[in-house]
N, C-alpha and C positions, 0 to 999 in steps of 0.2 A: 309870638315865639313859643314854642311849646316845651316844656318840660317834663321829661318822665320820670316816673321813681317805680320801677322793677319790683317785683314782691313775688315769690313765690309761692302758690298756692299751699295753704296748712293742710292737713287731714280734716280738720275739721270744716273748712271752708269759709272761716269766718271774715278771713282775711284774704281780700281777691286783687290780683293785682291791675292797678290803677295808673293811669295817665290822668293829671291835672292841668287842669288851664287855666286862661284868664275868664272863669265863667263869669257870665252879666246878668245869667237870670234870677241869681242871688246875690248879694254879697258877700264876699267870703273874708271869714274872719278865722285867723289862724290862733290856737290856743295850745301856748307851750308848756312843757313838762305834763300832757295832758292825762296821763296816768296817776298823777298826785292826786290828793285830796281834792286841794282846789282845784287844780282843771280839772278832774273828772265831773266836779260840782260844775264847774262852769260849761264844758261839752253837752253835759247833761241838758240844762235849762237853755241853752241855743239852739241843741237839736228839736227842743220839744215846738219851740216858737213855728218851725217850717218856712221861717224869713231868714233865714243865712244859711249858706253852705260854711262846715266847719270844717276847717285843717287840725287835726289832732294830731300835735307834733309832740314825738316821743322816741327814745333811745335805742328801745325795744319794741319796736314794732309787732312783735309774735308771741309777747308776753299774752299770758291768761287776761291782765287789764286792758290789753288792747284789743283783743278778741271780744271782748263784752262791748267796748265802747264802738267796734266797727259794726254790731248789731243795730247801732241807733240810725233813723233814719238822718240822711243830710250831711252824714259825717264821715271823712276819711281818713285814713291813717297812713302818716307819714313822718320817715327817719329825720330825726336832726338832734341836734345836741349842742345845747348853750354853750359848750366850750371847743366849739368847733365852728366857728364863723362863717367856712365858705359852706355848711349845712345850713344855716341859716338865710343864707340868698336864697336857697334855692327854694325852702320851705315857704319863704317870704315875697315869693317873686307873683305880682298883680294881686296879694291883698288888698282887702278895703279896710279890715281892721287887725288889730293884735292884742289878745290879752296875755301880756306876760308875766311870770311869778318865777322867782328863783328860789334856791333851797342853800341854806350854809352847812346841809348834814353831809358828811363827809366819812360815814365808818368809824365806829370808836376805838380810840386810842387811850390806855391806861394814860393817865397824867393830861391828858389833852382834851379827852371826851370826843363827841361825833361833830360838835360844833366849830368849823373853820370861818372866821369870816372872811378872809381873802379869798375862799373858793366861790364864797357869793358873788364878791365882788367881781371877781373875773367873770363870770357868768350875766351879771348887770351890765359890764363895759360891752362885752359882746353882744347884747340883746340892744343897748341903747345906740351903737356903731351902728347894727342893720338898722333898725328904725329909720336913724337919721338919715341914712342914704335914698329911703323910700320916701320919707317928708321931702328931701331936695328935689326927688325926681317929680313930687305933687301928688302921687299915686296913693300914699296912704294916706286915710279920713279919719280913721281913731286910732290910739293908742291907750289901750288901760295896763295899767301896772299896778301889781298888789303887793303894797308895802306893809305897813305895820302902824298900828294905832300909835298915835302923838298923847303926851301926858295930859293929865289934867293939872298939874303943876309944875310947868315948864321949870320955875327954878328949882325943881327938886329932881332934874332929871340924869345927872351924873351922881354915880357913876349909871352909864346905859349896857344894857347886855349887848354884846359883840354882832349876835343874829338881829337887833333891832337896829343898831348905828349900820351894820354895811346898807339893810333896806333905805335907811333916809341915805345916806351916801350918795346912793342909786338916784333917789330921789330928785339931787341936788344935781348930778351927771345931766338928768333930763332936761333942767332949768338949763343949764351950762348950755346944752347943745341947742335952746330955742326951740324946743318939742312943746312947753304948755300949751299954746294953742290948740294944738289935735290931742294932748292927752286929758286923761282923767286917773287920778290916782286915789285907790281906795285903799283903807288902812283897817283892815279886821285887828279884833282884840285875839285872845285865846281860846282856844276851841273847846266844846262842849267836849267833841271826841277825846280830847287829853283826857279823860277820867276812863275811858276805857281798857286803861294799863292792865296787864295782867303781871306784869311784877310783884313779887311776895311784899308784902307792906304797903302797896300803893295803888292796891285793887280795891273795887269799892267793892263789897259783902252785905249779907245780913245786917251787921250789927257794925261798921264800921264805914266812913265818908271819909275816903282822905285828899289832901288837898297841899298845896305847896306855899300855903299863907297862911296868914295869923286867923284867926276864928272868927275874929270880930271885923274883920276887915273885909271894907266893900270890893267885890272883885267882880269887872265886868268881863263878860265870855259872848261867843255865841257859835250857831252850830253851822260847819263847814259848807252846808246845802246852800245856806241862806248867803254865802260869799256867789253861789251861783243864780240866786235870783236876784240881787243885787247888779252884778255885772250884766248879765238880760236884759235890765232894764234901761243901764244905762247905754249899750249898744242900740237897745230901742227908740233911746228919747236925747240922742247927743246933746241935743242944744240945750239940756238942762245941764249937763256934766262937763263939756270942753270948758278944759284951762282949771278945773276946782279938781279940789281933793276933801276927801270924806273919809272919816272918822265912823268906823260902823261895828255895831254890836249888838245882841240878841236879847242880852238881861244884866242884872248886877245884881250881886247876892254876895252873901257875908257867906263864909265856912258853917255855921251853925244853920243858916237858912236853908242851903243846899241840904244837908243834913236833914232838916227837919223836914224836904221834900220829898226823902226817899224814904224817910221814915212814914209817912203818910202815904204814900204811895203802895208799901209793901203793909202797910194795916200793923205796922210794930211799933212799940213802943220802947225799945232800945238802940236807935241810929245816934251815933255820935261822931261830930267830925274830929279828925286825928291830922295833925298837921306834920307832915313826911318832914323828920329832923333834917335843919339847914348842913349841918355838918355832910351828912349822907348825900344829900341833892350835890352838894359841892365837890363832893370827891367823885358821883356818879356822873354828872354832868354839872361840870364848873358855872358854866353860862346859865346854864335854868336856875340856879343859886340867886347870881347876880339878878337874875329876871324876877324873882319872888321877893327879895330885897326893893326892887324898883316899883313893882305891883303896890307895896305896903306904903313905900315912902311918896311917889311921885303919881301914882295910878293912871290907868289907862282913862283917855278922853273924850269918848262919845257921847256926844248929847244925847240919850234915848228919847229925850221927849220930841224933840224937832226929827228924829230918825221915823220914830213911830208916823208922827204925821205927813211925812216924803212918803214911806212906804204904804200910805193908804191913797196918795194920789197916784202913784205908781203903781197901784191892785200887788202890793206883797205883802204877803203874810209871814210877820216876822215870828222865827222860831223861840218859842219861850225856854227857858229850863225846865221847867215843869212837864212841857210837850215832851220834851227829847227825851226825860226820863223814863215818862210814862211809855214811851215806845219802847225804851231800854229793858222798861221792868217787863213787857210783854212778850217782847222777843226774849229775854230770859225764861222766863214761865214757859214757855215753848219748845225751850228747848230741854227744859228740865222734865216737861211730861214726856218728851221722845223718848229720854234716857231712860223713865221709871218703865214706861210700855216697852221697852228695846226686849228680845228675849236672843 
């Protein structure tokens, strides 16, 4: 059976009209929310292998982000929406694997913030229901779901942030539907990229390194790009990961240690760590305030020692926070030079 997705040619000709079929020359991997930070990292790394054909699923196939993904080899852009189950059936037709990620973010509202647990639960239910249909047909070989890291101390888990518990509830729905044997769950920690905020008071500067947890509390973090690296390895070595769940992180540092790294990279002697006031966090995004409390109390539970050993076996170079900061510093200096010499 052949399914067609009609797409008008854009002026830049970056997105072309495509028909997609059950292409057996390469295994087909569908990536949901392909233009999100996680989704685009996964698409990029799967594309580079030249082993898979990637269906990059997005609600906005003509956005700039979609156009950038469309330039990659082995990538086709397909319109789909986790809130529209009928679109998922078309997007997933004939695929061998699926990378599924969901989002709790639904636009900021005063008194609520932008994180809505029920919004993510609906996406997860639609996603898993679609996966279940494929599993019952026997066509889907591997489903990878991106959740969030479980706590180091489970006895101190409550209260958990809503955008954590929503993903863990979706994990339970995977098990309830008897999908464990074809599934792998990856559970990343907080992103390095969260430190890229441009909000006043929470932006990295020459003298201030801001964060949301206590300066002496160890905090596990990861580069979004590394989620793509791990996902690539999981799809390439399914025998290691089918039926498994893995907490993933890239580094573990206190706020003071982060500030010290930033100070060293800049070659200054005056950088200090500044914790964003919890009352301010609670006002802007209450669930992030709950998350900050949770990190200080329960902590992310990724085993970095075991991860480094496994990464070595899988030819994964984990991104340290120092490396990420160094690249950020170089980009910042490059921008400053451009500004300095512009007339």
